C-alpha positions as CSV (number, residue, x, y, z in Angstrom):
1,M,2.2,-2.7,10.5
2,Y,-0.3,-4.7,8.7
3,A,-3.2,-3.8,11.0
4,R,-2.7,0.0,10.8
5,R,-2.5,-0.1,6.7
6,R,-5.9,-2.1,7.1
7,H,-7.4,0.3,9.1
8,A,-6.5,3.2,7.1
9,Y,-7.5,1.3,4.0
10,L,-10.9,0.8,5.4
11,L,-11.4,4.4,6.8
12,L,-10.3,5.9,3.4
13,M,-12.7,3.2,1.4
14,G,-15.6,3.8,4.0
15,G,-15.0,7.8,3.2
16,C,-15.5,6.8,-0.6
17,V,-18.5,4.9,-0.3
18,F,-19.9,7.7,2.4
19,L,-18.8,10.5,-0.2
20,F,-20.7,8.7,-3.3
21,V,-23.7,7.7,-1.5
22,S,-24.2,11.2,0.2
23,A,-23.4,12.9,-3.0
24,W,-26.3,11.4,-4.9
25,A,-28.9,10.9,-2.0
26,F,-28.9,14.2,-0.2
27,V,-26.4,16.8,-1.6
28,R,-27.8,16.6,-5.3
29,L,-31.1,17.9,-3.8
30,W,-29.3,21.3,-3.2
31,S,-26.3,21.3,-5.7
32,V,-25.7,19.1,-8.5
33,P,-22.0,20.5,-9.2
34,A,-21.3,19.7,-5.7
35,A,-22.7,16.1,-6.1
36,V,-20.4,15.8,-9.1
37,A,-17.6,17.3,-7.4
38,M,-17.7,14.7,-4.7
39,C,-18.1,12.0,-6.8
40,F,-14.6,13.1,-8.6
41,V,-13.0,13.2,-4.9
42,A,-14.6,9.9,-4.2
43,M,-13.0,8.2,-7.6
44,V,-9.5,9.5,-6.5
45,I,-9.6,7.7,-3.1
46,P,-9.5,4.1,-4.2
47,P,-6.1,4.3,-5.8
48,V,-5.0,6.2,-2.9
49,A,-6.3,3.4,-0.3
50,A,-4.4,0.8,-2.4
51,M,-1.1,2.8,-2.0
52,V,-1.6,3.1,1.4
53,A,-2.5,-0.5,2.1
54,N,0.4,-1.8,-0.2
55,R,3.1,0.5,1.2
56,R,6.3,-1.4,2.7
57,G,6.5,-0.2,6.7
58,P,10.0,0.0,8.0
59,D,9.5,-3.4,9.9
60,D,8.1,-5.4,7.0
61,R,10.1,-7.7,5.1
62,W,9.0,-9.0,1.9
63,W,11.5,-9.9,-0.6
64,D,14.5,-9.7,1.5
65,D,13.4,-12.5,3.9
66,P,16.0,-15.7,4.0
67,S,14.9,-18.5,2.1
68,G,16.5,-20.8,4.7
69,D,18.7,-22.3,2.2
70,P,22.4,-21.2,3.4
71,G,24.0,-21.6,-0.1
72,S,21.3,-19.6,-1.7
73,D,21.2,-16.6,0.7
74,A,25.0,-16.2,0.4
75,W,24.7,-16.1,-3.3
76,W,21.9,-13.4,-3.1
77,D,23.7,-11.5,-0.3
78,E,26.9,-11.6,-2.4
79,L,24.9,-10.3,-5.4
80,D,23.0,-7.4,-3.5
81,G,26.6,-6.5,-2.2
82,K,25.4,-7.3,1.5
83,K,28.7,-9.8,1.9
84,R,32.0,-9.7,0.3
85,P,32.7,-12.9,-1.8
86,R,35.0,-15.5,-0.3
87,Q,38.6,-15.5,-1.1
88,P,40.0,-18.9,-2.3
89,D,43.0,-20.2,0.3
90,Q,46.4,-19.4,-1.3
């Protein structure tokens, strides 16, 4: 749910900040190429964190929530193929 995604996002972004800060505060003293590599890894983490944070879980309902208007909900259900259209009485 939302809390799990938020914790994963904060963990990934915390790791990103840790990599970037430690690369230029400590690692550069021993190896500049390693510090640059750590920054490249840190550069990839924010888009991945955004994808993790915005992923739709199996319990999440976003766009398929009912609107509350029965006519509108029936119309959208018919368009989505969830319900068969009503047949007129003959």
